[in-house]
MMTF fields as JSON, N, C-alpha, C and O atoms, coordinates in Angstrom:
{
  "mmtfVersion": "1.0.0",
  "mmtfProducer": "UNKNOWN",
  "numBonds": 343,
  "numAtoms": 344,
  "numGroups": 86,
  "numChains": 1,
  "numModels": 1,
  "chainsPerModel": [1],
  "groupsPerChain": [86],
  "chainIdList": ["A"],
  "bondAtomList": [4, 2, 8, 6, 12, 10, 16, 14, 20, 18, 24, 22, 28, 26, 32, 30, 36, 34, 40, 38, 44, 42, 48, 46, 52, 50, 56, 54, 60, 58, 64, 62, 68, 66, 72, 70, 76, 74, 80, 78, 84, 82, 88, 86, 92, 90, 96, 94, 100, 98, 104, 102, 108, 106, 112, 110, 116, 114, 120, 118, 124, 122, 128, 126, 132, 130, 136, 134, 140, 138, 144, 142, 148, 146, 152, 150, 156, 154, 160, 158, 164, 162, 168, 166, 172, 170, 176, 174, 180, 178, 184, 182, 188, 186, 192, 190, 196, 194, 200, 198, 204, 202, 208, 206, 212, 210, 216, 214, 220, 218, 224, 222, 228, 226, 232, 230, 236, 234, 240, 238, 244, 242, 248, 246, 252, 250, 256, 254, 260, 258, 264, 262, 268, 266, 272, 270, 276, 274, 280, 278, 284, 282, 288, 286, 292, 290, 296, 294, 300, 298, 304, 302, 308, 306, 312, 310, 316, 314, 320, 318, 324, 322, 328, 326, 332, 330, 336, 334, 340, 338],
  "bondOrderList": [1, 1, 1, 1, 1, 1, 1, 1, 1, 1, 1, 1, 1, 1, 1, 1, 1, 1, 1, 1, 1, 1, 1, 1, 1, 1, 1, 1, 1, 1, 1, 1, 1, 1, 1, 1, 1, 1, 1, 1, 1, 1, 1, 1, 1, 1, 1, 1, 1, 1, 1, 1, 1, 1, 1, 1, 1, 1, 1, 1, 1, 1, 1, 1, 1, 1, 1, 1, 1, 1, 1, 1, 1, 1, 1, 1, 1, 1, 1, 1, 1, 1, 1, 1, 1],
  "groupList": [{"groupName": "MET", "atomNameList": ["N", "CA", "C", "O"], "elementList": ["N", "C", "C", "O"], "formalChargeList": [0, 0, 0, 0], "bondAtomList": [1, 0, 2, 1, 3, 2], "bondOrderList": [1, 1, 2], "singleLetterCode": "M", "chemCompType": "L-PEPTIDE LINKING"}, {"groupName": "ASP", "atomNameList": ["N", "CA", "C", "O"], "elementList": ["N", "C", "C", "O"], "formalChargeList": [0, 0, 0, 0], "bondAtomList": [1, 0, 2, 1, 3, 2], "bondOrderList": [1, 1, 2], "singleLetterCode": "D", "chemCompType": "L-PEPTIDE LINKING"}, {"groupName": "THR", "atomNameList": ["N", "CA", "C", "O"], "elementList": ["N", "C", "C", "O"], "formalChargeList": [0, 0, 0, 0], "bondAtomList": [1, 0, 2, 1, 3, 2], "bondOrderList": [1, 1, 2], "singleLetterCode": "T", "chemCompType": "L-PEPTIDE LINKING"}, {"groupName": "ILE", "atomNameList": ["N", "CA", "C", "O"], "elementList": ["N", "C", "C", "O"], "formalChargeList": [0, 0, 0, 0], "bondAtomList": [1, 0, 2, 1, 3, 2], "bondOrderList": [1, 1, 2], "singleLetterCode": "I", "chemCompType": "L-PEPTIDE LINKING"}, {"groupName": "VAL", "atomNameList": ["N", "CA", "C", "O"], "elementList": ["N", "C", "C", "O"], "formalChargeList": [0, 0, 0, 0], "bondAtomList": [1, 0, 2, 1, 3, 2], "bondOrderList": [1, 1, 2], "singleLetterCode": "V", "chemCompType": "L-PEPTIDE LINKING"}, {"groupName": "ARG", "atomNameList": ["N", "CA", "C", "O"], "elementList": ["N", "C", "C", "O"], "formalChargeList": [0, 0, 0, 0], "bondAtomList": [1, 0, 2, 1, 3, 2], "bondOrderList": [1, 1, 2], "singleLetterCode": "R", "chemCompType": "L-PEPTIDE LINKING"}, {"groupName": "ALA", "atomNameList": ["N", "CA", "C", "O"], "elementList": ["N", "C", "C", "O"], "formalChargeList": [0, 0, 0, 0], "bondAtomList": [1, 0, 2, 1, 3, 2], "bondOrderList": [1, 1, 2], "singleLetterCode": "A", "chemCompType": "L-PEPTIDE LINKING"}, {"groupName": "GLU", "atomNameList": ["N", "CA", "C", "O"], "elementList": ["N", "C", "C", "O"], "formalChargeList": [0, 0, 0, 0], "bondAtomList": [1, 0, 2, 1, 3, 2], "bondOrderList": [1, 1, 2], "singleLetterCode": "E", "chemCompType": "L-PEPTIDE LINKING"}, {"groupName": "GLY", "atomNameList": ["N", "CA", "C", "O"], "elementList": ["N", "C", "C", "O"], "formalChargeList": [0, 0, 0, 0], "bondAtomList": [1, 0, 2, 1, 3, 2], "bondOrderList": [1, 1, 2], "singleLetterCode": "G", "chemCompType": "PEPTIDE LINKING"}, {"groupName": "LEU", "atomNameList": ["N", "CA", "C", "O"], "elementList": ["N", "C", "C", "O"], "formalChargeList": [0, 0, 0, 0], "bondAtomList": [1, 0, 2, 1, 3, 2], "bondOrderList": [1, 1, 2], "singleLetterCode": "L", "chemCompType": "L-PEPTIDE LINKING"}, {"groupName": "PHE", "atomNameList": ["N", "CA", "C", "O"], "elementList": ["N", "C", "C", "O"], "formalChargeList": [0, 0, 0, 0], "bondAtomList": [1, 0, 2, 1, 3, 2], "bondOrderList": [1, 1, 2], "singleLetterCode": "F", "chemCompType": "L-PEPTIDE LINKING"}, {"groupName": "SER", "atomNameList": ["N", "CA", "C", "O"], "elementList": ["N", "C", "C", "O"], "formalChargeList": [0, 0, 0, 0], "bondAtomList": [1, 0, 2, 1, 3, 2], "bondOrderList": [1, 1, 2], "singleLetterCode": "S", "chemCompType": "L-PEPTIDE LINKING"}, {"groupName": "HIS", "atomNameList": ["N", "CA", "C", "O"], "elementList": ["N", "C", "C", "O"], "formalChargeList": [0, 0, 0, 0], "bondAtomList": [1, 0, 2, 1, 3, 2], "bondOrderList": [1, 1, 2], "singleLetterCode": "H", "chemCompType": "L-PEPTIDE LINKING"}, {"groupName": "GLN", "atomNameList": ["N", "CA", "C", "O"], "elementList": ["N", "C", "C", "O"], "formalChargeList": [0, 0, 0, 0], "bondAtomList": [1, 0, 2, 1, 3, 2], "bondOrderList": [1, 1, 2], "singleLetterCode": "Q", "chemCompType": "L-PEPTIDE LINKING"}, {"groupName": "LYS", "atomNameList": ["N", "CA", "C", "O"], "elementList": ["N", "C", "C", "O"], "formalChargeList": [0, 0, 0, 0], "bondAtomList": [1, 0, 2, 1, 3, 2], "bondOrderList": [1, 1, 2], "singleLetterCode": "K", "chemCompType": "L-PEPTIDE LINKING"}, {"groupName": "CYS", "atomNameList": ["N", "CA", "C", "O"], "elementList": ["N", "C", "C", "O"], "formalChargeList": [0, 0, 0, 0], "bondAtomList": [1, 0, 2, 1, 3, 2], "bondOrderList": [1, 1, 2], "singleLetterCode": "C", "chemCompType": "L-PEPTIDE LINKING"}, {"groupName": "TYR", "atomNameList": ["N", "CA", "C", "O"], "elementList": ["N", "C", "C", "O"], "formalChargeList": [0, 0, 0, 0], "bondAtomList": [1, 0, 2, 1, 3, 2], "bondOrderList": [1, 1, 2], "singleLetterCode": "Y", "chemCompType": "L-PEPTIDE LINKING"}, {"groupName": "PRO", "atomNameList": ["N", "CA", "C", "O"], "elementList": ["N", "C", "C", "O"], "formalChargeList": [0, 0, 0, 0], "bondAtomList": [1, 0, 2, 1, 3, 2], "bondOrderList": [1, 1, 2], "singleLetterCode": "P", "chemCompType": "L-PEPTIDE LINKING"}, {"groupName": "ASN", "atomNameList": ["N", "CA", "C", "O"], "elementList": ["N", "C", "C", "O"], "formalChargeList": [0, 0, 0, 0], "bondAtomList": [1, 0, 2, 1, 3, 2], "bondOrderList": [1, 1, 2], "singleLetterCode": "N", "chemCompType": "L-PEPTIDE LINKING"}, {"groupName": "TRP", "atomNameList": ["N", "CA", "C", "O"], "elementList": ["N", "C", "C", "O"], "formalChargeList": [0, 0, 0, 0], "bondAtomList": [1, 0, 2, 1, 3, 2], "bondOrderList": [1, 1, 2], "singleLetterCode": "W", "chemCompType": "L-PEPTIDE LINKING"}],
  "groupTypeList": [0, 1, 2, 3, 4, 5, 5, 0, 6, 1, 7, 2, 8, 9, 1, 10, 11, 12, 13, 3, 11, 11, 9, 7, 11, 14, 15, 11, 5, 6, 9, 14, 1, 9, 16, 2, 12, 9, 2, 17, 10, 13, 15, 9, 2, 3, 6, 5, 12, 17, 18, 5, 17, 2, 4, 9, 1, 12, 3, 9, 18, 3, 14, 1, 14, 1, 14, 19, 4, 7, 9, 12, 8, 18, 8, 2, 8, 16, 18, 1, 17, 6, 3, 4, 2, 8],
  "groupIdList": [1, 2, 3, 4, 5, 6, 7, 8, 9, 10, 11, 12, 13, 14, 15, 16, 17, 18, 19, 20, 21, 22, 23, 24, 25, 26, 27, 28, 29, 30, 31, 32, 33, 34, 35, 36, 37, 38, 39, 40, 41, 42, 43, 44, 45, 46, 47, 48, 49, 50, 51, 52, 53, 54, 55, 56, 57, 58, 59, 60, 61, 62, 63, 64, 65, 66, 67, 68, 69, 70, 71, 72, 73, 74, 75, 76, 77, 78, 79, 80, 81, 82, 83, 84, 85, 86],
  "secStructList": [7, 2, 2, 2, 2, 2, 2, 2, 2, 2, 2, 2, 6, 7, 7, 7, 2, 2, 2, 2, 2, 2, 2, 2, 2, 2, 2, 2, 2, 2, 2, 2, 2, 2, 2, 2, 6, 7, 7, 2, 2, 2, 2, 2, 2, 2, 2, 6, 7, 6, 6, 1, 7, 7, 2, 2, 2, 2, 2, 6, 6, 1, 6, 6, 4, 4, 4, 7, 7, 7, 5, 7, 7, 7, 1, 1, 1, 7, 7, 7, 6, 6, 7, 7, 5, 7],
  "xCoordList": [-25.883, -24.612, -24.265, -23.194, -25.185, -25.109, -24.808, -23.892, -25.465, -25.131, -23.612, -22.836, -23.355, -21.939, -20.96, -19.94, -21.222, -20.17, -20.051, -18.963, -21.41, -21.403, -20.789, -20.096, -20.978, -20.459, -18.875, -18.153, -18.43, -17.03, -16.406, -15.342, -17.029, -16.651, -16.497, -15.578, -17.557, -17.519, -16.49, -16.076, -15.992, -14.879, -13.797, -13.026, -13.562, -12.116, -11.932, -10.798, -13.0, -13.028, -12.776, -12.564, -12.802, -12.858, -14.256, -15.319, -14.179, -15.602, -15.726, -14.957, -16.899, -17.309, -18.556, -19.109, -18.993, -20.34, -20.419, -21.498, -19.531, -19.292, -19.603, -20.386, -18.848, -18.878, -20.413, -20.991, -20.844, -22.198, -23.223, -24.056, -23.204, -24.191, -24.028, -25.036, -22.876, -22.474, -23.199, -23.938, -23.015, -23.585, -24.997, -25.641, -25.636, -26.967, -27.741, -28.878, -27.137, -27.387, -27.421, -28.384, -26.337, -26.349, -27.46, -28.132, -27.55, -28.578, -29.997, -30.728, -30.319, -31.591, -31.768, -32.885, -30.735, -30.762, -31.041, -31.788, -30.296, -30.491, -31.758, -32.309, -32.237, -33.635, -34.732, -35.77, -34.465, -35.488, -35.52, -36.529, -34.019, -33.907, -34.703, -35.508, -34.397, -34.862, -36.363, -36.954, -37.01, -38.714, -39.183, -40.332, -38.334, -38.877, -39.241, -40.179, -38.287, -38.072, -38.577, -37.964, -39.596, -40.225, -41.032, -41.557, -41.216, -42.274, -43.338, -43.242, -44.563, -45.896, -45.737, -46.075, -45.266, -45.185, -44.213, -44.535, -43.194, -42.498, -43.257, -43.217, -44.135, -44.867, -45.867, -46.073, -46.505, -47.529, -46.831, -47.425, -45.625, -44.899, -44.695, -44.833, -44.266, -43.93, -45.268, -45.248, -46.422, -47.846, -48.234, -49.039, -47.849, -48.255, -47.304, -47.535, -46.296, -44.993, -45.545, -46.22, -45.319, -45.868, -45.275, -45.988, -44.271, -43.897, -44.37, -43.998, -45.208, -45.634, -46.677, -47.431, -46.588, -47.309, -48.914, -49.29, -49.778, -51.207, -51.936, -51.339, -53.113, -54.101, -53.837, -53.529, -53.934, -53.78, -52.362, -52.274, -51.264, -50.128, -50.214, -49.679, -50.786, -50.787, -51.704, -51.462, -52.764, -53.678, -53.091, -53.44, -52.219, -51.652, -50.539, -49.931, -50.294, -49.131, -49.931, -49.31, -51.311, -51.829, -51.868, -52.01, -51.748, -51.341, -52.415, -52.112, -53.744, -54.864, -55.511, -56.68, -54.601, -55.129, -55.953, -56.698, -55.8, -56.835, -58.343, -59.225, -58.609, -59.869, -60.3, -61.432, -59.398, -59.741, -60.652, -60.318, -61.708, -62.713, -63.214, -64.03, -62.531, -62.834, -64.187, -64.629, -64.985, -66.143, -66.035, -65.205, -66.959, -66.987, -68.264, -69.25, -68.328, -69.521, -70.156, -69.949, -70.857, -71.441, -73.047, -73.762, -73.476, -74.966, -75.881, -77.008, -75.284, -75.795, -74.934, -75.234, -74.131, -73.524, -72.017, -71.182, -71.794, -70.339, -69.329, -69.702, -68.07, -67.032, -65.859, -65.386, -65.521, -64.58, -63.295, -63.287, -62.22, -60.992, -60.24, -59.412, -60.555, -59.848, -60.407, -59.786, -61.425, -62.119, -61.908, -62.352, -61.234, -61.07, -61.737, -61.371, -62.678, -63.529, -63.537, -63.584, -63.496, -63.79, -64.31, -64.646],
  "yCoordList": [-15.645, -15.186, -15.852, -16.388, -15.735, -16.39, -17.903, -18.43, -18.514, -20.077, -20.28, -21.141, -19.325, -19.492, -19.253, -19.94, -18.226, -17.945, -19.039, -19.484, -19.606, -20.576, -21.909, -22.548, -22.352, -23.403, -23.252, -24.162, -22.138, -21.746, -21.971, -22.579, -21.515, -21.751, -23.137, -23.444, -24.127, -25.394, -26.162, -27.219, -25.64, -26.329, -26.063, -26.98, -24.759, -24.328, -24.409, -24.284, -24.624, -24.83, -23.551, -23.515, -22.612, -21.2, -20.672, -20.934, -19.987, -19.45, -18.083, -17.146, -18.093, -16.795, -16.261, -15.273, -16.915, -16.508, -15.213, -14.646, -14.849, -13.446, -12.325, -11.38, -12.651, -11.656, -11.662, -10.673, -12.973, -13.187, -12.523, -11.789, -12.736, -12.163, -10.513, -9.823, -10.004, -8.615, -8.102, -7.121, -8.717, -8.289, -8.421, -7.525, -9.578, -9.613, -8.609, -8.296, -8.031, -6.975, -5.549, -4.787, -5.418, -4.092, -4.083, -3.094, -5.323, -5.238, -4.958, -4.1, -5.635, -5.362, -3.895, -3.388, -3.202, -1.902, -0.961, 0.016, -1.476, -0.565, -0.749, 0.195, -1.878, -2.123, -1.462, -1.003, -1.439, -0.833, 0.839, 1.545, 1.295, 2.768, 3.023, 3.945, 2.151, 2.578, 2.621, 3.465, 1.577, 1.532, 2.726, 3.163, 3.17, 4.221, 5.607, 6.361, 5.735, 7.161, 7.11, 7.739, 6.415, 6.226, 7.392, 7.882, 7.907, 8.818, 8.037, 6.815, 8.754, 8.194, 7.465, 6.287, 8.119, 7.386, 6.116, 5.221, 6.003, 4.832, 3.728, 2.58, 4.21, 3.21, 2.506, 1.294, 3.37, 2.861, 1.984, 1.036, 2.298, 1.383, 0.091, -0.873, 0.062, -1.138, -1.99, -3.209, -1.32, -1.944, -2.492, -3.424, -2.118, -2.348, -3.187, -3.502, -3.515, -4.353, -5.668, -6.369, -6.018, -7.097, -8.431, -9.43, -8.525, -9.662, -9.848, -10.794, -8.857, -8.905, -10.195, -10.56, -10.691, -11.934, -11.548, -10.589, -12.364, -12.273, -13.18, -14.074, -12.964, -13.811, -15.104, -15.998, -15.313, -16.875, -17.483, -18.689, -16.672, -17.184, -17.582, -18.647, -16.909, -17.319, -18.577, -19.487, -18.491, -19.685, -20.949, -21.996, -20.895, -22.074, -22.54, -23.587, -21.809, -22.152, -22.642, -22.792, -22.855, -23.143, -24.563, -25.178, -25.256, -26.626, -27.392, -28.238, -27.127, -27.98, -27.237, -26.897, -27.143, -26.507, -27.632, -27.332, -28.726, -29.638, -29.363, -29.706, -28.707, -28.427, -26.995, -26.542, -26.402, -24.887, -25.158, -26.005, -24.5, -24.48, -23.157, -22.528, -22.738, -21.363, -21.114, -21.944, -19.988, -19.963, -18.8, -17.891, -18.978, -18.171, -17.396, -17.816, -16.303, -15.79, -14.764, -14.829, -13.927, -12.916, -13.111, -12.199, -14.132, -14.381, -13.921, -14.365, -13.115, -12.864, -13.575, -13.225, -14.316, -15.006, -14.52, -15.187, -13.326, -12.734, -13.307, -13.895, -13.253, -13.707, -12.455, -12.031, -12.011, -10.943, -11.715, -12.223, -11.79, -12.463, -11.761, -12.342, -10.471, -9.683, -9.981, -9.589, -10.581, -11.181, -12.662, -13.486, -13.061, -14.417, -14.754, -14.217, -15.603, -16.192, -17.624, -18.333, -18.19, -19.462, -19.979, -21.148],
  "zCoordList": [-74.066, -73.544, -72.124, -71.838, -71.443, -69.894, -70.111, -69.481, -70.876, -70.952, -71.462, -71.047, -72.43, -72.851, -71.838, -71.783, -70.946, -69.755, -68.913, -68.548, -68.507, -67.752, -68.257, -67.466, -69.441, -69.986, -69.964, -69.558, -70.391, -70.372, -68.922, -68.802, -67.936, -66.579, -66.076, -65.317, -66.572, -66.243, -66.962, -66.485, -68.228, -69.074, -68.349, -68.067, -67.928, -67.507, -66.156, -65.696, -65.361, -63.896, -63.167, -61.955, -63.864, -63.157, -62.578, -63.141, -61.528, -60.954, -61.463, -61.249, -62.234, -62.683, -62.155, -62.639, -61.165, -60.512, -59.737, -59.571, -59.368, -58.827, -59.976, -59.877, -61.005, -62.091, -62.884, -63.335, -62.905, -63.516, -62.705, -63.237, -61.487, -60.463, -60.63, -60.776, -60.603, -60.702, -62.012, -61.922, -63.187, -64.292, -64.393, -64.939, -63.864, -64.007, -63.161, -63.514, -61.952, -61.143, -61.943, -62.037, -62.4, -63.397, -64.534, -64.826, -65.128, -66.094, -65.508, -66.003, -64.549, -63.751, -63.43, -63.532, -63.054, -62.596, -63.954, -63.998, -64.978, -66.189, -66.859, -67.426, -66.827, -67.393, -66.458, -66.934, -65.194, -64.477, -64.604, -64.619, -64.698, -64.911, -66.384, -66.512, -67.401, -68.694, -68.801, -69.474, -68.036, -68.045, -67.063, -67.123, -66.259, -65.37, -66.099, -65.838, -67.043, -67.647, -69.207, -70.07, -69.477, -70.874, -71.076, -70.077, -72.162, -72.687, -72.86, -72.973, -72.9, -73.198, -74.608, -74.722, -75.576, -76.673, -76.759, -77.54, -76.099, -75.796, -75.221, -75.664, -73.953, -73.499, -74.391, -74.327, -75.264, -76.274, -77.343, -77.857, -77.653, -78.548, -78.206, -78.959, -76.729, -76.155, -75.934, -76.105, -75.553, -75.532, -76.825, -76.818, -77.775, -79.21, -80.015, -81.182, -79.395, -79.971, -80.504, -79.751, -81.667, -82.327, -81.66, -81.745, -81.126, -80.246, -78.707, -78.012, -78.282, -77.023, -76.882, -77.784, -75.822, -75.633, -75.527, -74.854, -76.233, -76.206, -75.231, -74.632, -75.092, -74.282, -74.759, -73.97, -76.059, -76.532, -76.193, -75.963, -76.16, -75.621, -74.19, -73.883, -73.306, -72.061, -71.852, -71.059, -72.66, -72.631, -72.994, -72.447, -73.887, -74.427, -73.499, -73.721, -72.528, -71.474, -70.046, -68.993, -70.159, -69.03, -68.978, -70.035, -67.75, -67.475, -68.16, -69.002, -67.825, -68.266, -69.808, -69.985, -70.603, -71.86, -72.647, -73.579, -72.281, -73.083, -72.77, -73.557, -71.54, -70.89, -71.47, -71.302, -72.091, -72.644, -73.879, -74.707, -73.994, -75.094, -75.369, -74.696, -76.629, -76.914, -77.451, -78.246, -77.098, -77.464, -78.744, -78.714, -79.799, -80.996, -81.094, -80.489, -81.802, -82.152, -81.097, -79.885, -81.651, -80.588, -80.511, -80.096, -80.859, -80.729, -82.164, -82.382, -82.925, -84.16, -85.305, -86.446, -85.207, -86.269, -86.499, -87.11, -85.955, -86.235, -85.439, -84.424, -85.704, -84.873, -84.848, -85.902, -83.738, -83.711, -83.205, -82.084, -84.05, -83.598, -82.517, -81.815, -82.396, -81.214, -79.825, -78.837, -79.717, -78.546, -78.258, -79.058, -77.128, -76.797, -75.514, -74.469, -75.55, -74.619, -74.411, -75.416, -73.213, -73.303, -71.713, -71.523]
}
């Protein structure tokens, strides 16, 4: 939505920067208010959301990911995919 408004502002020559910053500020306050008043169950639901980034997501965004070597196994021949080490 933000890019659509910015593109429209560029095409028409109108300045929407004040309205955009006002809306971004309102959105930021609304998100802060929303996350401040969550119930424990809602916090748990967010923590377990399937689209939440995992450790592997963060590792893949590391600059020197070519140097990353993932270690497997626990010394007895078993591999637990929930545990990521390297």
